[in-house]
LODREN-604199 format. One line per 10 residues: their letters; for each residue y, x, z of C-alpha. Coordinates in nm, 2 decimals. Layout:
# LODREN-604199
A) Y:X:Z  ...
This chain:
# LODREN-604199
MGGEEGESFS) 2.52:-18.12:4.51  2.42:-17.95:4.17  2.20:-17.68:4.37  2.49:-17.47:4.43  2.41:-17.25:4.74  2.77:-17.22:4.86  2.82:-17.60:4.92  3.04:-17.79:5.22  3.06:-18.14:5.30  3.16:-18.34:5.61
VAGTSASGGT) 2.98:-18.64:5.81  3.23:-18.85:5.98  3.17:-19.08:6.26  3.29:-19.20:6.62  3.18:-19.01:6.94  3.10:-19.20:7.23  3.44:-19.13:7.38  3.65:-19.25:7.10  3.70:-18.95:6.89  3.59:-18.88:6.53
LSISVPGGGS) 3.34:-18.62:6.52  3.34:-18.41:6.19  3.09:-18.14:6.08  3.19:-17.89:5.82  2.93:-17.64:5.66  3.10:-17.32:5.49  3.06:-17.31:5.09  3.24:-17.29:4.79  3.30:-17.64:4.68  3.30:-17.98:4.86
SSTAGGGGGA) 3.24:-18.30:4.83  3.24:-18.58:5.11  3.17:-18.95:5.12  3.33:-19.14:5.36  3.37:-19.50:5.48  3.28:-19.84:5.32  3.51:-19.89:5.01  3.27:-19.75:4.77  3.48:-19.47:4.62  3.41:-19.11:4.67
RTTCRKDVTV) 3.70:-18.89:4.76  3.72:-18.51:4.77  3.78:-18.38:5.15  3.90:-18.05:5.26  3.96:-17.92:5.63  4.35:-17.95:5.69  4.33:-17.77:6.02  4.31:-17.42:6.11  4.08:-17.28:6.35  4.28:-17.03:6.58
KFHLMKAQVV) 4.05:-16.79:6.80  4.24:-16.65:7.08  4.12:-16.31:7.20  4.19:-16.23:7.53  4.09:-15.95:7.77  3.77:-15.86:7.89  3.62:-16.01:7.57  3.72:-16.35:7.65  3.76:-16.61:7.35  3.90:-16.96:7.34
AHAYPRQHTL) 3.96:-17.14:7.06  4.18:-17.46:6.94  4.22:-17.63:6.60  4.60:-17.67:6.48  4.73:-17.83:6.16  4.82:-17.55:5.90  5.20:-17.65:5.89  5.22:-17.56:6.27  5.42:-17.23:6.35  5.33:-16.96:6.60
EEVKEHIACK) 5.58:-17.07:6.87  5.42:-17.41:6.86  5.08:-17.29:6.90  5.23:-17.05:7.19  5.35:-17.31:7.38  5.06:-17.54:7.35  4.80:-17.24:7.46  5.09:-17.15:7.77  5.04:-17.51:7.88  4.69:-17.49:7.92
FQVKSKFLVL) 4.69:-17.15:8.10  5.01:-17.30:8.30  5.22:-17.00:8.22  5.57:-16.97:8.08  5.56:-16.92:7.66  5.77:-16.64:7.70  5.52:-16.42:7.89  5.29:-16.46:7.59  5.25:-16.24:7.31  5.04:-16.30:6.96
RQAGAELPGH) 4.92:-16.04:6.75  4.68:-15.99:6.43  4.57:-15.65:6.33  4.76:-15.49:6.60  5.10:-15.58:6.47  5.32:-15.88:6.67  5.36:-16.20:6.49  5.71:-16.36:6.46  5.72:-16.72:6.61  5.86:-16.85:6.29
RRLEELCVSE) 5.53:-16.79:6.07  5.32:-17.11:5.99  4.93:-17.08:6.03  4.89:-17.11:5.68  5.09:-16.79:5.59  4.83:-16.58:5.81  4.51:-16.41:5.69  4.27:-16.72:5.74  3.88:-16.67:5.63  3.73:-16.87:5.39
YNVCDLELLL) 3.59:-17.08:5.68  3.95:-17.18:5.80  3.93:-16.96:6.11  4.23:-16.72:6.25  4.16:-16.45:6.47  4.46:-16.37:6.73  4.50:-16.16:7.02  4.64:-16.35:7.31  4.83:-16.05:7.53  5.09:-16.05:7.84
SEPARDENVQ) 5.42:-15.92:7.78  5.56:-15.63:7.99  5.80:-15.89:8.21  5.48:-16.08:8.26  5.32:-15.79:8.41  5.60:-15.68:8.63  5.59:-16.04:8.77  5.22:-16.01:8.79  5.14:-16.34:8.58  4.77:-16.37:8.49
LNLKLYYRNL) 4.57:-16.57:8.23  4.31:-16.77:8.42  4.05:-16.90:8.26  3.93:-17.13:8.53  4.24:-17.29:8.53  4.22:-17.32:8.14  3.92:-17.48:8.16  4.02:-17.69:8.45  4.29:-17.86:8.20  4.08:-17.86:7.91
TLPDIITVRI) 3.93:-18.25:7.88  3.79:-18.19:7.55  3.71:-17.90:7.32  3.84:-17.89:6.97  3.57:-17.73:6.83  3.20:-17.62:6.87  3.01:-17.37:6.64  2.63:-17.39:6.59  2.43:-17.17:6.40  2.16:-17.28:6.15
AGEDGKPSRD) 1.90:-17.07:6.12  1.83:-17.02:5.70  1.52:-17.15:5.52  1.33:-16.97:5.26  1.50:-16.64:5.33  1.82:-16.73:5.33  2.09:-16.59:5.58  2.17:-16.81:5.90  2.47:-17.04:5.86  2.76:-17.14:6.12
VVVEIENQVI) 2.84:-17.52:6.14  3.17:-17.56:6.29  3.20:-17.89:6.47  3.53:-18.03:6.50  3.61:-18.32:6.78  3.90:-18.53:6.68  4.03:-18.70:6.97  4.16:-19.06:6.84  4.21:-19.38:7.06  4.08:-19.67:6.93
TKPFVGGYIN) 4.31:-19.96:6.84  4.24:-20.25:7.06  4.32:-20.60:6.93  4.60:-20.82:7.02  4.49:-21.09:7.25  4.83:-21.23:7.37  5.11:-21.12:7.60  5.44:-21.22:7.75  5.79:-21.13:7.76  5.98:-21.07:8.07
KQNNVEYHHA) 6.32:-21.29:7.99  6.52:-21.07:8.25  6.43:-20.73:8.14  6.30:-20.80:7.76  5.98:-20.59:7.86  5.69:-20.70:7.69  5.33:-20.73:7.86  5.01:-20.73:7.67  4.70:-20.91:7.78  4.40:-20.62:7.84
FTQTGPPADR) 4.12:-20.65:7.60  3.87:-20.42:7.79  3.84:-20.34:8.14  3.61:-20.11:8.35  3.28:-20.26:8.41  3.12:-20.36:8.73  2.97:-20.07:8.97  2.60:-19.99:8.92  2.51:-20.15:9.25  2.61:-20.47:9.15
LARPGTKFSR) 2.45:-20.48:8.83  2.11:-20.37:9.00  2.15:-20.68:9.22  1.91:-20.99:9.14  2.13:-21.31:9.12  2.47:-21.42:8.96  2.57:-21.17:8.66  2.97:-21.13:8.63  3.12:-21.07:8.24  3.41:-20.89:8.18
DTQTVCERTT) 3.47:-21.09:7.87  3.53:-21.39:8.02  3.65:-21.54:8.35  3.46:-21.86:8.51  3.60:-22.12:8.78  3.35:-22.24:9.03  3.43:-22.63:9.12  3.35:-22.83:9.42  3.37:-23.21:9.55  3.57:-23.23:9.86
TTTIPRCQAV) 3.61:-23.54:10.08  3.99:-23.65:10.11  4.00:-23.94:10.31  4.08:-23.97:10.68  3.78:-24.06:10.87  3.95:-24.34:11.06  4.25:-24.57:11.05  4.60:-24.50:11.08  4.93:-24.66:11.10  5.18:-24.58:10.81
QHSGLAVAER) 5.50:-24.67:10.70  5.58:-24.89:10.40  5.89:-24.98:10.24  5.87:-25.35:10.37  5.72:-25.51:10.04  5.52:-25.82:10.05  5.14:-25.71:10.04  4.84:-25.89:10.09  4.69:-25.97:10.43  4.42:-25.72:10.53
KVPDGPCRQP) 4.15:-25.85:10.77  4.20:-25.63:11.11  3.86:-25.53:11.26  3.73:-25.62:11.54  3.82:-25.40:11.86  4.12:-25.23:11.99  4.39:-25.15:11.77  4.64:-24.83:11.81  4.99:-24.92:11.81  5.24:-24.73:11.60
LPYETAQELE) 5.49:-24.49:11.77  5.85:-24.54:11.73  6.00:-24.36:11.44  6.13:-23.99:11.47  6.38:-23.84:11.30  6.37:-23.51:11.15  6.66:-23.37:11.39  6.45:-23.50:11.66  6.12:-23.36:11.57  6.30:-23.02:11.54
RRKDVAGKVL) 6.44:-23.04:11.88  6.06:-23.15:12.01  5.90:-22.85:11.85  6.18:-22.61:11.94  6.05:-22.33:11.68  6.37:-22.10:11.74  6.32:-22.12:12.13  5.99:-22.00:12.10  6.05:-21.74:11.81  6.31:-21.60:12.10
LIQRNFRRVL) 6.08:-21.65:12.37  5.80:-21.44:12.16  6.08:-21.17:12.07  6.20:-21.12:12.42  5.86:-21.08:12.59  5.74:-20.84:12.27  6.08:-20.62:12.36  5.97:-20.65:12.69  5.64:-20.52:12.62  5.77:-20.21:12.38
WQRLVKKSAA) 5.97:-20.14:12.67  5.75:-20.12:12.94  5.53:-19.91:12.70  5.83:-19.69:12.64  5.87:-19.68:13.02  5.50:-19.57:13.08  5.53:-19.32:12.81  5.80:-19.15:12.94  5.68:-19.14:13.29  5.37:-19.00:13.17
EWRALQQRQQ) 5.56:-18.74:12.98  5.78:-18.67:13.26  5.47:-18.59:13.50  5.33:-18.38:13.23  5.64:-18.18:13.20  5.66:-18.14:13.60  5.31:-18.02:13.62  5.34:-17.73:13.35  5.68:-17.65:13.50  5.51:-17.62:13.88
ANEAGAQESK) 5.22:-17.45:13.70  5.43:-17.22:13.52  5.64:-17.14:13.85  5.31:-17.12:14.05  5.18:-16.86:13.81  5.48:-16.66:13.81  5.49:-16.68:14.19  5.15:-16.57:14.19  5.23:-16.28:13.95  5.49:-16.16:14.19
TLAHNKTAVA) 5.28:-16.20:14.50  5.00:-15.99:14.28  5.28:-15.72:14.20  5.40:-15.67:14.55  5.05:-15.66:14.70  4.97:-15.37:14.45  5.29:-15.20:14.50  5.20:-15.25:14.88  4.84:-15.09:14.85  4.99:-14.82:14.63
RAYPKTNEEF) 5.25:-14.73:14.88  4.99:-14.74:15.18  4.75:-14.55:14.98  4.88:-14.31:14.71  4.66:-14.17:14.45  4.85:-14.11:14.16  5.16:-13.91:14.05  5.36:-14.22:14.00  5.30:-14.34:14.33  5.37:-14.06:14.51
DALFAQIHCW) 5.71:-14.05:14.30  5.78:-14.43:14.42  5.71:-14.26:14.75  5.97:-14.01:14.74  6.21:-14.26:14.59  6.18:-14.48:14.89  6.25:-14.18:15.12  6.55:-14.10:14.91  6.68:-14.48:14.93  6.62:-14.45:15.32
KENEMKLIRE) 6.80:-14.14:15.35  7.11:-14.29:15.15  7.12:-14.59:15.38  7.11:-14.36:15.67  7.36:-14.15:15.59  7.60:-14.47:15.48  7.56:-14.60:15.84  7.61:-14.26:15.99  7.92:-14.22:15.79  8.05:-14.55:15.93
KYSGAPKIAE) 7.98:-14.52:16.28  8.02:-14.16:16.39  8.28:-13.89:16.32  8.29:-13.50:16.42  8.02:-13.37:16.64  7.83:-13.67:16.69  7.81:-13.73:16.31  7.68:-13.37:16.27  7.41:-13.45:16.55  7.30:-13.75:16.38
MNILLDKEIQ) 7.28:-13.56:16.04  7.06:-13.30:16.19  6.82:-13.56:16.35  6.80:-13.74:15.99  6.74:-13.38:15.81  6.42:-13.35:16.05  6.32:-13.69:16.02  6.33:-13.64:15.62  6.16:-13.34:15.66  5.89:-13.48:15.85
LLNGVERQRR) 5.83:-13.75:15.58  5.84:-13.55:15.30  5.59:-13.32:15.46  5.35:-13.60:15.54  5.37:-13.72:15.20  5.31:-13.37:15.04  5.00:-13.31:15.27  4.85:-13.64:15.15  4.94:-13.57:14.82  4.77:-13.21:14.84
AIRREQLEEV) 4.43:-13.39:15.00  4.43:-13.65:14.75  4.50:-13.42:14.47  4.19:-13.15:14.58  3.97:-13.46:14.59  4.03:-13.57:14.28  4.01:-13.24:14.11  3.64:-13.20:14.15  3.57:-13.53:14.02  3.77:-13.46:13.71
VERQLVKISE) 3.61:-13.14:13.63  3.25:-13.29:13.66  3.37:-13.59:13.44  3.50:-13.32:13.18  3.18:-13.14:13.18  2.94:-13.42:13.16  3.17:-13.54:12.85  3.16:-13.23:12.68  2.78:-13.23:12.70  2.70:-13.54:12.55
PKRWVGYNNR) 2.61:-13.58:12.19  2.82:-13.69:11.94  2.78:-14.08:11.86  2.92:-14.29:11.59  2.75:-14.64:11.43  2.60:-14.63:11.11  2.43:-14.80:10.88  2.34:-15.18:11.00  2.51:-15.10:11.34  2.28:-14.84:11.45
VIEMETPQTQ) 2.43:-14.57:11.71  2.35:-14.23:11.58  2.38:-13.94:11.82  2.39:-13.60:11.70  2.34:-13.26:11.92  2.57:-12.97:11.80  2.56:-12.63:11.89  2.85:-12.67:12.13  2.70:-12.95:12.33  2.37:-12.76:12.38
RARFLLVYYR) 2.56:-12.50:12.49  2.80:-12.67:12.75  2.47:-12.85:12.87  2.29:-12.51:12.91  2.60:-12.40:13.12  2.63:-12.74:13.32  2.31:-12.66:13.49  2.41:-12.34:13.62  2.75:-12.49:13.71  2.57:-12.75:13.97
RLKMALPPSA) 2.33:-12.52:14.08  2.62:-12.26:14.18  2.79:-12.56:14.29  2.50:-12.68:14.54  2.35:-12.37:14.63  2.39:-12.25:15.01  2.44:-11.90:15.13  2.18:-11.73:15.38  2.44:-11.80:15.67  2.43:-12.18:15.59
GGDPQEHMAL) 2.04:-12.19:15.59  1.98:-12.09:15.25  1.70:-11.84:15.09  1.88:-11.54:15.02  1.63:-11.39:14.76  1.69:-11.76:14.53  2.03:-11.75:14.57  2.03:-11.34:14.47  1.81:-11.44:14.19  2.08:-11.75:14.08
LDELADVIVQ) 2.39:-11.49:14.11  2.18:-11.24:13.87  2.05:-11.52:13.64  2.39:-11.64:13.58  2.55:-11.30:13.56  2.32:-11.26:13.24  2.39:-11.57:13.11  2.76:-11.51:13.12  2.74:-11.15:12.94  2.64:-11.36:12.60
ENHPATEELE) 2.95:-11.58:12.63  3.24:-11.49:12.39  3.53:-11.57:12.65  3.85:-11.40:12.83  3.72:-11.49:13.17  3.37:-11.37:13.13  3.44:-11.03:13.28  3.63:-11.15:13.57  3.34:-11.40:13.64  3.07:-11.12:13.64
NLLQRERKLL) 3.28:-10.90:13.90  3.29:-11.23:14.11  2.94:-11.25:14.10  2.88:-10.86:14.18  3.14:-10.89:14.45  2.99:-11.21:14.62  2.58:-11.04:14.60  2.75:-10.73:14.78  2.93:-10.92:15.06  2.59:-11.12:15.08
LCHLRTEDLS) 2.43:-10.84:15.17  2.67:-10.79:15.48  2.60:-11.12:15.59  2.92:-11.28:15.62  2.98:-11.66:15.67  2.99:-11.96:15.47  3.39:-11.99:15.54  3.44:-11.65:15.43  3.28:-11.70:15.07  3.43:-12.05:15.02
ILRKRQLTLL) 3.77:-11.89:14.82  3.53:-11.68:14.63  3.30:-11.96:14.52  3.62:-12.20:14.41  3.70:-11.90:14.21  3.40:-11.88:14.07  3.34:-12.24:13.95  3.68:-12.25:13.80  3.63:-11.95:13.55  3.28:-12.10:13.47
ADIIRTDPEK) 3.42:-12.48:13.42  3.71:-12.29:13.19  3.41:-12.11:13.00  3.25:-12.44:12.94  3.55:-12.63:12.84  3.63:-12.37:12.60  3.52:-12.37:12.25  3.37:-12.04:12.16  3.50:-12.03:11.83  3.85:-12.05:11.97
ARERPVTKLC) 3.85:-11.87:12.28  3.98:-11.54:12.15  4.26:-11.74:12.02  4.60:-11.72:12.22  4.71:-12.05:12.30  5.07:-12.17:12.23  5.31:-12.10:12.51  5.69:-12.14:12.58  5.93:-12.02:12.84  6.02:-12.25:13.10
RKCKKLRPAN) 6.39:-12.25:13.17  6.34:-12.33:13.53  6.07:-12.11:13.69  6.06:-11.85:13.43  5.67:-11.85:13.35  5.48:-11.93:13.01  5.35:-12.24:13.02  5.14:-12.40:12.74  5.33:-12.66:12.49  5.13:-12.95:12.63
AFTVHTRQRS) 5.29:-12.88:13.01  5.66:-12.95:12.90  5.79:-13.32:12.98  5.96:-13.48:12.63  6.19:-13.77:12.58  6.37:-13.91:12.26  6.72:-13.79:12.38  6.66:-13.40:12.41  6.67:-13.17:12.17  6.42:-12.90:12.26
ADVCGQCTSL) 6.14:-12.91:12.55  6.26:-12.60:12.79  6.14:-12.76:13.14  5.78:-12.77:13.22  5.66:-13.07:13.44  5.56:-12.89:13.73  5.93:-12.80:13.75  6.04:-13.16:13.65  5.84:-13.28:13.96  5.95:-13.04:14.24
LGSTVDIAVY) 6.30:-13.16:14.15  6.18:-13.50:14.30  6.24:-13.84:14.16  6.52:-14.08:14.34  6.39:-14.38:14.11  6.08:-14.55:14.10  5.94:-14.48:13.76  5.69:-14.77:13.78  5.99:-15.02:13.72  6.09:-14.89:13.40
RSILRAIRRD) 5.71:-14.83:13.28  5.67:-15.21:13.33  6.00:-15.31:13.15  5.87:-15.08:12.87  5.53:-15.27:12.85  5.69:-15.57:12.85  5.89:-15.43:12.54  5.62:-15.34:12.36  5.39:-15.66:12.44  5.66:-15.87:12.28
ERKRGSLASY) 5.73:-15.64:11.99  5.32:-15.62:11.91  5.31:-16.04:11.92  5.61:-16.04:11.69  5.46:-15.80:11.43  5.75:-15.55:11.48  5.82:-15.31:11.17  5.98:-15.07:11.34  5.86:-14.84:11.58  6.17:-14.77:11.84
AFIIQENDIK) 6.00:-14.93:12.11  5.67:-14.75:12.07  5.81:-14.42:12.05  6.05:-14.45:12.35  5.96:-14.33:12.69  6.02:-14.41:13.04  6.29:-14.19:13.07  6.47:-14.34:12.82  6.42:-14.71:12.95  6.55:-14.55:13.28
HIVENIWHGH) 6.87:-14.39:13.10  6.91:-14.76:12.91  6.91:-14.96:13.23  7.10:-14.71:13.49  7.37:-14.54:13.24  7.43:-14.79:12.97  7.39:-15.14:13.13  7.45:-14.98:13.51  7.17:-15.14:13.65  7.25:-15.53:13.66
SVISNDTDRA) 7.21:-15.82:13.45  7.48:-15.91:13.20  7.50:-16.29:13.30  7.43:-16.27:13.72  7.50:-15.94:13.81  7.12:-15.89:13.94  7.07:-15.56:14.06  6.68:-15.59:14.14  6.51:-15.36:13.87  6.17:-15.54:13.96
DLMLPRWNVA) 6.33:-15.85:13.77  6.53:-15.69:13.47  6.41:-15.70:13.15  6.55:-15.56:12.84  6.44:-15.84:12.54  6.61:-15.87:12.19  6.99:-15.92:12.16  6.95:-16.05:11.79  6.55:-16.23:11.79  6.56:-16.22:11.41
QDWSPWNCIC) 6.59:-15.81:11.41  6.34:-15.57:11.55  6.43:-15.42:11.89  6.60:-15.09:11.95  6.82:-14.94:12.20  7.12:-15.10:12.04  6.94:-15.43:11.98  6.88:-15.52:12.35  7.05:-15.67:12.62  7.00:-15.63:13.02
LTEQETRAHL) 6.87:-16.01:13.17  6.64:-16.11:13.45  6.32:-16.29:13.36  6.48:-16.63:13.39  6.77:-16.54:13.19  6.51:-16.38:12.90  6.36:-16.70:12.87  6.65:-16.92:12.78  6.81:-16.63:12.57  6.53:-16.58:12.33
KLQRLDRFYQ) 6.59:-16.98:12.24  6.93:-16.93:12.17  7.02:-16.98:11.75  7.41:-16.89:11.75  7.47:-16.65:12.01  7.89:-16.69:11.97  7.81:-17.05:12.07  7.72:-16.95:12.43  7.85:-16.63:12.52  8.23:-16.57:12.56
PSVLKEIQSK) 8.40:-16.34:12.36  8.48:-16.06:12.64  8.06:-16.09:12.68  8.01:-16.02:12.36  8.25:-15.72:12.30  8.13:-15.57:12.62  7.78:-15.62:12.46  7.91:-15.45:12.14  8.06:-15.15:12.33  7.72:-15.11:12.51
HALARSVFGQ) 7.54:-15.14:12.18  7.78:-14.84:12.00  7.71:-14.61:12.31  7.32:-14.65:12.29  7.37:-14.59:11.91  7.53:-14.26:12.01  7.27:-14.16:12.23  6.97:-14.24:12.07  7.11:-14.12:11.69  6.79:-13.89:11.65
LREIDQEFTE) 6.56:-14.18:11.72  6.62:-14.30:11.36  6.46:-13.97:11.21  6.14:-14.02:11.44  6.13:-14.37:11.35  6.13:-14.29:10.98  5.83:-14.05:11.02  5.60:-14.29:11.26  5.70:-14.56:10.97  5.61:-14.37:10.67
SGDWWQVGLD) 5.25:-14.29:10.88  5.22:-14.63:11.00  5.05:-14.50:11.32  5.32:-14.64:11.55  5.11:-14.92:11.64  4.87:-14.69:11.83  5.15:-14.53:12.02  5.09:-14.62:12.43  5.16:-14.56:12.75  4.90:-14.25:12.87
EKLV) 4.73:-14.30:12.49  4.62:-14.64:12.58  4.72:-14.98:12.43  4.95:-15.20:12.57
């Protein structure tokens, strides 16, 4: 060693896995002793340890020969990370290194360590390629180097010991083999084998060695237990003494053909095969019969479910026509009356002419007027009953505190000035609604005090209707002094409750703001913007909803609503990317069925609106007015299973469908602009009928 401080030495040995372990200590000179030859030889490290610095301060290292180029190094590290080498970039000191340079030409430290930066190229970032360390360590079976830091002695600084592991397979001795004469492949006998499992080693008893093979011998009796007759060649043999007792006579000689015919092996094989095929056939018949019964049961269940759904829909329709409550149910009644009128007029035209025809038309007109008046009276009565409940629910909803789900799924409630004001005024609303005038048995002084108190409260509100309500309260106070009856004050009381409810519903901060109104083209009145009917085929909303309802509905709109719900349900199930089915309305569906498809199925010409549907024409594309077809429910199930439409539909039918699609594309031309707005916002799945999800 010579006492020099910067020496380097190496200690070579064999690891447990068959590799060579070398330990190098950085220093100036070098000396080493290896093997058992007795001669000393000077060694130096032939490999260069390359440290690859990744992003996020991650480092991996490998040892490579000095003659390796950077392209070979890049191929090796790309195989470890399972990426393509063209996506990797090697840098040193901020400069990119070419692939033809060798490791010995780079800037290598005195410890044979080369620091390189491993980065990804621009194409790799575009294709979302990443360097995964978990994948790298999963593919790494044995580390190349290990760096160990040794603390210095006597005040000397600490040193880094670089441990390099060289994986070398041991040389196995040749213990024999053989060569295949057909393909000349040489096979060697194994020298080492995997040892026995641990549980066998732990058991007491016989031990088995992997280096030797043993054969167990045993003695068995081969002689027969009794005497038998044998055949011989007829040579002279010595006489043997026959034992006393019965002796078995030999059977006549049987040839091989006779033995084969007697055993009949081929016949028995044929019998077994025939019986086996019969068993397989019986199993197949039983399995097919079970599948057929299951299909029959499933078909019967589907038919029963469809029949039950039709029965429920029919019962619901009958109940709605007998006891209508909503505007749609009353429109259905008006449509039914219109259909009845058309049928009666058709019969009158066929049977009568002249004066009898005019008389029958007058009678039909009187009957129609009576039916329409009856339906309208029922409609107004239902509306009066529902109006008070709707107003009460609205006021209660406004007076409730704001609620939301906060931390740890706790419901948080917050009282705002608006909710407190609404709850305060709701008390007076209920007191005024339940108060009885003196003519109905109430206390006059108490009722006067309620009116005065309510007048004082109303004065403090900032609403345009406060002055009118205050005048109505003063008028009722004066009329009570005249001892009027309850029936005379009913209209005045309704007007007071309406104004008070309007004050409660209105936000004080927005009370003085004038609402956005538009002029109705039919009634020539200013209506709020939300009172106008809108559909996707119109350019501007110019007819209010009240004038639209006065025109009367000649078709039951509930049928088209069910068709639209079926379309949206199917599109939501398929994960539609377009919003055509979610922004289209019932009137548009009515226009598609009546004006484009003329109210009948393309295949069967069925005109029952309750059984018609508008499925996709091309199942692979999203639904739209120009990608649908009018079919019945049963035809829709069969149509959605088709892959090639031109194989099942005639050319004339295909041409007719294409013309109807072109007509729909021209009618709903502006629907694409609306679809673009809804698609960019991503909110079209929240669109439904009556602000409800389908």
